[in-house]
N, C-alpha and C positions, 0 to 999 in steps of 0.2 A: 411602485404597486407593490404589493406581497405577493409571497408565493402562494398563499391561500386564494386570493383573490386570481393569479395566474392558474391556478387548477382549476376555478370554477370557469374560467373563460374558454379553457380547453374542454371542459366537461360539456360547455354549452355550445360547443360546435366550432370554436375558435381553433382550429389545428395550429395556424401558425404563432399561438402562443406558446407552442410546445418548443418551439425555437429556443426561448430563453433559458430553458433547462437544458436543452443540450449544449447550448453556448457556456452556460456556467458553469457544469460539471462534466464535460467528455475528459479533460487533462486528469482530473485525480481518478475518473472512472477508470481510465486508461492505466494509471499506476495501479491500481488496486487490481485490474484484471491481469496485468503484464507480471506484478509478483506472484499472483497464483499460478498463471501458465507457463512463465518464462518464456514466451515465444511472443514476438510483435502480432504476427499475423492472428495467432489464436486469441490476443488480447483484443484486437480490433474487433473482431468476430463476437466475442463475450459483449464487448460495448455496446455492438451495435445489436445483438439481440437483447441486451438488457434495456437498452431505449425503447425497444419494441414492447417488451413486456412491461414497462413502467407506464406507457403510453395505454397499452391494453387494459391496463389494470390501476389507471389511474383513481377510478371509481372508488377503489377500495384504501385510497390513502387517507389514513386518518392524520389530522392536524396537530396530533399530540406530541408528535416529535418534527423535527425538520424534513423538509422534502430529501435534503442532502443524504442523511441517515438513512431514510427509507431506500433511496435510489441505491446508496452504495451497499446497501444491504442486498438488492436484487444483484447489483453488478457481481460480489462476492459469491453468491450463492451460483449463479450462473457459471461464474468462473471455477469453482470446487467442481460442480457437476461437468463442466466441460472439461476439466483437467483428469487424468487417469490416476495420477499418482497421489500417494498419500500427503496432505498438505504440510504434516510437521515432521516429514522424513528429513532426515539429514542426508545430503547428496553431495557430499563434498568431494574433490579431487584432490589426491596427496600433490602439496605444493613442491616442486624441486628446488632444491638449495642455490642461492644465488652464487652462481661461480666466481663472481667479483669479492664478495665478503667484504661490503664497504662499510667503513666505520661509522658507528651509531650516529656521531655528530652530523656526518655528510646527510645520512638519511633523513635525520629530524630536520634538517636546514631544506634538504629536497621537498620533504611532507609540507613546510611551511610556505613553501614557493608555489607548490599545487594549489589548485583551486580545490577548496573544502569541500565543496559538493561533488566533486569527480573523485574524492576520496570517500566521501560518504556513499556514493552511488556504488563503487567498487566493491566497497566490503557488505553492503547490502545486496549486492548481487552475488554474492558468495555465501550468503546465511541462507539457513533452510527459509522457505518461503513464507511461511506463518510468520516466523520471528521477523523478518524484512517487512510484513505487511502491518505487523502491530506496531513496528517502530516508525513506520510511514506515516501510518494514521496519527499516532500520538505526537511525535515530534517534530514531522515536516507539515503536517497538514492541523496540528493543535485541535484534535479530537479529544474531548474527554474521554475517560473511562467509561462511563455511561453510555455514551454514544458508541464508541467500539464494541461495547456490549450489544447492541442492537443492530451494528454491523453484521458483526461474526458470529453473534447467537452463542457465544462461551458465556459463561458466568462472570461477574465481576471480578470474584477471588482469581478465577483462572486468567483472567486478562491481566490482572496485576503481577500474578505469578510467572505468566509469560513474559511478561514485559520486563521484570526483573531479571528471568533468564535471558532473554534479549539481548537487553543493555549488557549483560557480564559476557555474552559469546559476542558482542559487536566489540567489547573492550580487547578482549584476548584474540580476536581475529585482527586487530587493527594492531595491536601491539606485535603478533607474529608476522604479519605479512608486511609491516614497514619497520620490524626490529625497534620499535620503541619501549624502553623500559618502566616508564613513567609517567602515563598518561591518566585523564580523566579524575 
């Protein structure tokens, strides 16, 4: 059954059909909300509020885009509204120098042994929330730039520029954090 048909079912009174959307999109919705709010409880509240908004405004869903794009836009806007801080502000703490000063080869070997996902999440967690969100949407969720434009409300050129800067920032943070001289 297509998403358009599921939307029609919900609009015609079959409220249980909405469960499909909850099951399908809750993980990414939480990821988006968490990247913006930087707090699990706030992210959970944002996702719940977003589902309520989506349900109440389902009649306004136009099938010219995917349901996920429309819904993630609601999540993003709700999270930004919920969050009191500026989305693109850099809020990094100074990292203390490692006392052990391990050799670069040892660190590279440790990184190779580490779960790549853990390393990526570590760096994303240290990045400005807006940059981390864009990288997550583009690389981890495979959303094309045009969908990211719809989700975030940024212009296409702005998304491309911010993705470029986010990639550069990610690389620099990865190199600095794990003392790797030549990556990517």
